C-alpha positions in Angstrom: 2.0 7.3 -22.3 1.8 5.0 -19.2 2.1 1.4 -19.7 -0.9 -0.2 -18.2 -3.2 -3.3 -18.5 -6.8 -4.1 -19.5 -8.4 -4.0 -16.2 -11.3 -6.4 -17.5 -9.3 -9.4 -17.9 -10.3 -12.6 -15.5 -8.9 -12.7 -12.1 -7.1 -15.8 -12.7 -4.9 -13.7 -15.6 -2.5 -12.8 -12.5 -0.1 -15.7 -11.8 0.5 -16.2 -8.2 3.9 -15.9 -6.8 5.9 -18.9 -5.4 5.2 -17.5 -1.8 1.5 -16.7 -1.9 0.8 -20.0 -3.9 2.5 -21.6 -0.7 0.2 -19.7 1.5 -2.6 -21.1 -0.3 -1.5 -24.6 -1.3 -4.8 -26.4 -0.1 -7.6 -26.2 -2.7 -10.2 -23.8 -1.5 -12.9 -25.8 0.5 -10.4 -28.6 1.5 -8.9 -29.0 5.0 -5.3 -29.5 5.5 -3.9 -33.2 5.7 -4.0 -33.0 9.5 -7.3 -31.3 10.2 -9.0 -28.0 9.8 -7.5 -25.1 7.9 -5.7 -22.4 9.6 -4.6 -19.9 7.0 -5.9 -17.5 4.7 -7.0 -18.2 1.0 -4.7 -16.4 -1.3 -6.8 -16.3 -4.4 -10.5 -16.5 -5.6 -12.6 -19.3 -6.6 -12.4 -20.1 -10.2 -16.2 -19.2 -10.3 -15.7 -15.9 -8.9 -15.5 -13.1 -11.5 -15.4 -9.3 -10.9 -18.4 -7.6 -12.2 -18.6 -5.5 -15.4 -16.5 -2.1 -15.0 -18.4 1.2 -14.8 -19.6 2.9 -17.8 -17.1 4.7 -20.0 -16.2 8.1 -18.8 -17.9 10.9 -20.8 -15.6 13.7 -22.1 -16.5 16.0 -19.0 -15.6 13.3 -16.5 -12.3 12.5 -18.5 -11.6 16.2 -18.4 -12.2 16.2 -14.7 -10.0 13.1 -14.1 -6.9 14.9 -16.0 -7.8 17.9 -13.9 -7.2 16.0 -10.5 -4.4 13.9 -11.9 -2.7 17.2 -12.8 -3.1 18.7 -9.4 -2.2 15.6 -7.4 1.1 15.0 -9.7 2.6 18.4 -8.8 2.2 17.7 -5.2 5.9 18.0 -3.5 4.6 18.0 0.1 1.6 17.0 2.2 0.5 18.1 5.4 1.5 15.9 8.5 -2.1 16.0 10.1 -5.6 17.1 9.4 -5.2 20.2 11.6 -5.4 23.4 9.9 -2.3 25.1 9.2 -0.5 21.7 10.0 3.1 21.8 8.8 4.2 19.8 5.5 6.6 17.2 4.7 8.0 15.8 1.4 5.4 13.4 -0.3 6.8 9.8 -0.1 7.2 7.2 -2.7 4.2 5.2 -1.1 1.9 7.9 -1.1 2.6 8.6 -4.7 2.2 5.1 -5.7 -1.2 5.2 -3.4 -2.5 7.7 -5.9 -3.6 5.4 -8.7 -5.9 6.1 -11.4 -8.5 4.1 -9.5 -8.0 5.9 -6.6 -8.5 9.3 -8.3 -11.6 8.2 -10.0 -13.1 6.6 -6.4 -13.0 10.2 -5.1 -14.4 11.5 -8.1 -17.3 9.3 -7.9 -17.6 10.0 -4.1 -17.5 13.7 -4.6 -20.0 13.5 -7.7 -17.5 14.7 -10.1 -16.3 17.8 -8.1 -12.8 17.9 -9.1 -11.7 20.7 -6.8 -13.4 18.7 -3.9 -12.0 15.3 -5.0 -8.3 16.7 -4.9 -8.8 18.2 -1.5 -10.2 15.1 -0.1 -7.4 13.2 -1.4 -5.0 15.4 0.2 -7.0 15.2 3.4 -6.9 11.3 3.6 -3.1 11.5 2.9 -2.7 13.9 6.0 -5.2 11.8 7.9 -2.9 8.6 7.0 0.0 10.3 8.4 -1.9 11.6 11.5 -3.4 8.0 12.1 0.0 6.5 11.3 -1.7 3.9 8.9 1.6 3.0 7.5 3.1 2.5 10.8 1.0 0.0 12.0 2.8 -3.3 12.5 1.4 -6.8 12.8 3.5 -7.1 15.7 1.5 -4.0 17.3 -2.0 -5.1 16.6 -1.2 -8.9 17.1 -3.0 -8.8 20.5 -6.1 -7.4 19.2 -6.7 -10.5 16.9 -5.7 -13.2 19.3 -9.4 -14.5 19.4 -10.0 -14.3 15.7 -12.5 -11.5 16.2 -11.4 -10.3 12.5 -10.7 -13.1 9.8 -9.6 -12.1 6.4 -10.7 -15.4 4.4 -11.8 -16.2 0.9 -13.6 -14.3 -1.6 -16.9 -13.4 -2.6 -18.6 -14.3 -6.0 -17.7 -11.4 -7.6 -13.7 -11.7 -6.3 -14.0 -9.6 -3.7 -11.8 -10.4 -0.5 -14.1 -11.3 2.6 -13.5 -9.8 6.1 -15.0 -11.7 8.9 -16.0 -9.4 11.8 -16.8 -11.4 15.0 -18.1 -9.0 17.8 -18.8 -12.0 20.1 -14.9 -12.6 20.2 -14.0 -9.1 21.5 -11.1 -9.4 23.6 -9.9 -5.9 24.6 -11.4 -2.6 25.9 -9.3 0.1 24.7 -10.9 1.9 21.7 -7.9 3.4 20.2 -6.3 0.0 19.9 -9.7 -1.4 18.4 -10.0 1.2 15.8 -6.3 0.8 14.8 -6.8 -3.0 14.7 -9.6 -2.5 12.3 -7.7 0.0 9.9 -4.8 -2.6 9.8 -7.2 -5.1 8.6 -8.8 -3.0 6.1 -5.3 -2.4 4.7 -4.6 -5.9 4.4 -7.7 -6.6 2.8 -6.7 -4.2 -0.2 -3.5 -5.7 -0.1 -4.7 -8.9 -1.4 -7.5 -7.8 -3.7 -7.0 -9.4 -7.2 -6.8 -7.7 -10.6 -9.8 -5.8 -11.7 -11.3 -5.6 -8.0 -11.7 -2.5 -6.0 -14.0 -3.2 -3.3 -14.2 -5.7 -0.2 -16.9 -7.8 1.5 -17.7 -7.4 5.2 -19.3 -10.6 6.9 -20.6 -9.6 10.1 -21.9 -12.0 12.6 -23.5 -11.3 16.0 -23.8 -14.8 16.8 -23.2 -15.3 20.6 -22.9 -11.5 21.1 -23.8 -9.9 24.3 -24.6 -6.3 24.8 -21.2 -5.6 26.4 -19.6 -7.1 23.5 -21.6 -5.8 20.6 -19.0 -3.4 19.0 -18.5 0.3 19.3 -21.1 2.5 20.9 -23.0 5.3 18.6 -20.1 7.6 19.0 -17.5 4.9 18.1 -19.7 3.9 15.4 -19.9 7.4 13.7 -16.1 7.6 14.0 -15.9 4.4 11.9 -18.1 5.4 9.4 -16.5 8.7 9.1 -13.2 6.7 8.4 -14.8 4.3 5.9 -16.8 7.2 4.1 -14.0 9.6 4.2 -10.9 7.8 3.7 -11.9 4.6 2.1 -14.6 5.7 -0.3 -16.1 3.4 -2.9 -14.5 0.2 -1.1 -17.4 -1.4 0.1 -18.8 -3.9 -2.5 -21.3 -5.5 0.1 -22.0 -5.7 3.7 -23.5 -9.2 5.2 -24.9 -8.9 8.3 -26.5 -12.0 10.1 -27.8 -13.1 13.5 -28.8 -9.8 14.8 -30.0 -9.6 18.3 -32.8 -6.9 18.9 -30.2 -4.6 20.7 -27.9 -4.5 17.5 -31.1 -4.0 15.2 -31.7 -0.7 17.6 -27.9 0.2 17.0 -28.4 0.1 13.3 -31.6 1.8 13.3 -29.8 4.8 15.3 -26.7 4.9 13.1 -28.6 4.6 9.9 -29.2 8.4 9.3 -25.4 8.7 9.3 -25.0 6.2 6.6 -24.9 7.3 3.0 -27.5 6.0 0.6 -25.2 4.2 -1.6 -23.6 2.4 1.3 -27.1 1.3 2.8 -28.1 -0.3 -0.5 -25.0 -2.3 -0.2 -26.2 -4.0 3.1 -27.7 -7.2 3.4 -29.5 -8.4 6.6 -29.9 -12.2 7.4 -29.3 -13.6 4.0 -28.0 -17.0 3.0 -23.8 -16.5 2.7 -23.9 -19.0 0.4 -25.7 -16.9 -2.0 -22.8 -14.6 -1.8 -19.8 -16.7 -1.3 -18.7 -19.8 -3.0 -19.5 -22.9 -0.6 -15.7 -23.6 -1.5 -14.6 -20.4 0.2 -17.2 -19.9 3.0 -16.3 -21.1 6.6 -18.5 -24.1 7.6 -19.8 -22.2 10.5 -21.4 -19.6 8.5 -22.9 -22.1 6.1 -20.1 -23.2 3.7 -17.8 -26.1 3.1 -14.4 -25.0 4.7 -13.4 -26.7 8.1 -11.6 -23.5 9.2 -10.3 -23.1 12.8 -8.8 -19.9 14.1 -5.2 -20.3 15.2 -3.6 -17.2 15.8 0.0 -18.7 15.8 -0.8 -19.9 12.3 -3.1 -17.5 10.8 -1.4 -14.4 11.8 1.9 -15.1 10.5 0.6 -16.3 7.1 -1.7 -13.4 6.6 1.3 -11.2 7.2 3.4 -12.7 4.5 0.8 -13.0 2.0 0.1 -8.9 2.4 3.8 -8.3 2.9 4.6 -10.2 -0.4 1.8 -8.5 -2.3 2.9 -5.0 -1.4 6.2 -5.9 -2.3 5.2 -7.2 -5.7 2.9 -3.8 -6.1 5.8 -1.8 -5.2 8.1 -3.6 -7.8 5.8 -3.0 -10.7 5.3 0.5 -9.8 9.0 1.2 -9.8 9.3 -0.6 -12.8 6.5 1.3 -14.6 8.2 4.8 -13.9 7.0 5.7 -10.5 4.1 7.5 -11.8 1.2 9.1 -10.1 -2.0 7.8 -11.7 -0.7 4.3 -12.4 -3.1 1.4 -13.1 -4.1 -0.7 -10.2 -4.8 -3.6 -12.9 -0.9 -3.4 -13.7 0.1 -3.0 -10.0 -1.8 -6.1 -9.1 -0.3 -8.2 -11.5 -2.8 -8.2 -14.3 -1.6 -9.3 -17.8 -0.3 -6.5 -19.7 -0.5 -6.8 -23.5 2.4 -6.8 -25.4 3.2 -3.2 -26.5 0.7 -2.3 -23.8 -0.9 1.3 -23.8 -2.3 3.5 -21.4 -6.2 2.7 -21.6 -8.9 4.8 -21.0 -12.0 3.2 -19.3 -13.9 3.7 -22.5 -11.4 1.5 -24.2 -11.8 -1.1 -21.7 -15.6 -1.3 -22.5 -14.7 -1.4 -26.2 -12.6 -4.3 -25.4 -15.2 -6.0 -23.3 -17.5 -5.7 -26.3 -15.0 -7.2 -28.8 -14.9 -10.1 -26.5 -18.5 -10.6 -26.7 -18.5 -10.5 -30.5 -15.8 -13.1 -30.5 -18.1 -15.5 -28.8 -20.7 -15.2 -31.3 -20.7 -17.2 -34.9 -19.0 -15.3 -37.6 -21.3 -13.4 -40.0 -21.5 -15.2 -43.6 -19.6 -13.5 -46.3 -21.8 -11.3 -48.7 -21.9 -13.8 -51.6 -22.7 -16.5 -48.9 -25.7 -14.5 -47.7 -27.1 -14.4 -51.2 -27.2 -18.1 -51.4 -28.9 -18.8 -48.2 -32.4 -20.0 -48.3 -34.8 -17.2 -47.1 -35.5 -19.4 -43.8 -32.0 -19.7 -42.9 -31.6 -15.9 -43.1 -34.5 -15.2 -41.0 -33.3 -17.6 -38.3 -29.7 -16.0 -38.5 -31.6 -12.6 -37.9 -33.7 -13.8 -35.0 -30.7 -15.4 -33.3 -28.7 -12.3 -33.6 -31.3 -10.4 -31.9 -31.7 -12.9 -29.0 -28.1 -12.7 -28.5 -28.0 -8.9 -28.5 -30.8 -8.8 -26.3 -28.8 -11.2 -23.9 
């Protein structure tokens, strides 16, 4: 069995490397010694905790997961593009590492537990990643797109999701291809910095100061972005916080709404106070938080590049140490603590562990002989308290 860790330990369980810690040396919400903060935050605020995991897999779901895992584990080649009959090339180590347990489960949930369809879509995504050149995108190649800070990865929401700020008013280029590559590059960096136990991101889209000429992609471009997000990044959006909508943007969302799947629509929040979703200590002041942040491309971009690079290198090292297996645990890859003599835990076992942790918080039940000696009133009070705790 593969050695994995419990994905339900607190985010703080992962110890930051010296490099990543250095990138976030100033406490969240506090400016640097010489002025505003200009670099990303490497770790969630202590108050941020991932939500409880999905329910345990049923026997049928476990069987379907095993079916998909068996299928993808046998892949030796992958198509070089999404074109029908495209030539294939050997699967790479990076692609095998991408096929984590959680990745397979995301595609199974997205296909409503259709195992053959999940396997087909996983292969389609690997082919798309090759065709699009996802792993070939470099910070130098997309740097120009972010010179104005139109996308900023900064801080984490209350559930420990990394926050990606989109600022359409800062649009500085006209070529759609470059803009799309930039978006995909930033999505990949968001995934790089996710803490243990977190699989999703928070989008913060502010249309303040946006004119019709700089409001983002048109309907065709919007549909292309949705196709990429829903087809190749399923189950990755945790919440989308959309603020300061002018009338023409509201109209755009109404036009594109039919193309957004219902689950994604439910995650979209319009014109809500961002401080109710993001700890003020990690929320940029211009968005209602306490962080005096200023985008300086010369400082921010190298810091983000180094942080993401360090995280990827750490994940690769853990994957190789674990045997380079398909179906590795993302919790383990992201540095979650592994129990001594750790074992390959199923999601059901994780739920049991959470239950055990809750039990530890309760008072120990009195021993049998002690129960007999208790006054009746105390026994009733104990029962009432236990019932209240179970309801809580």
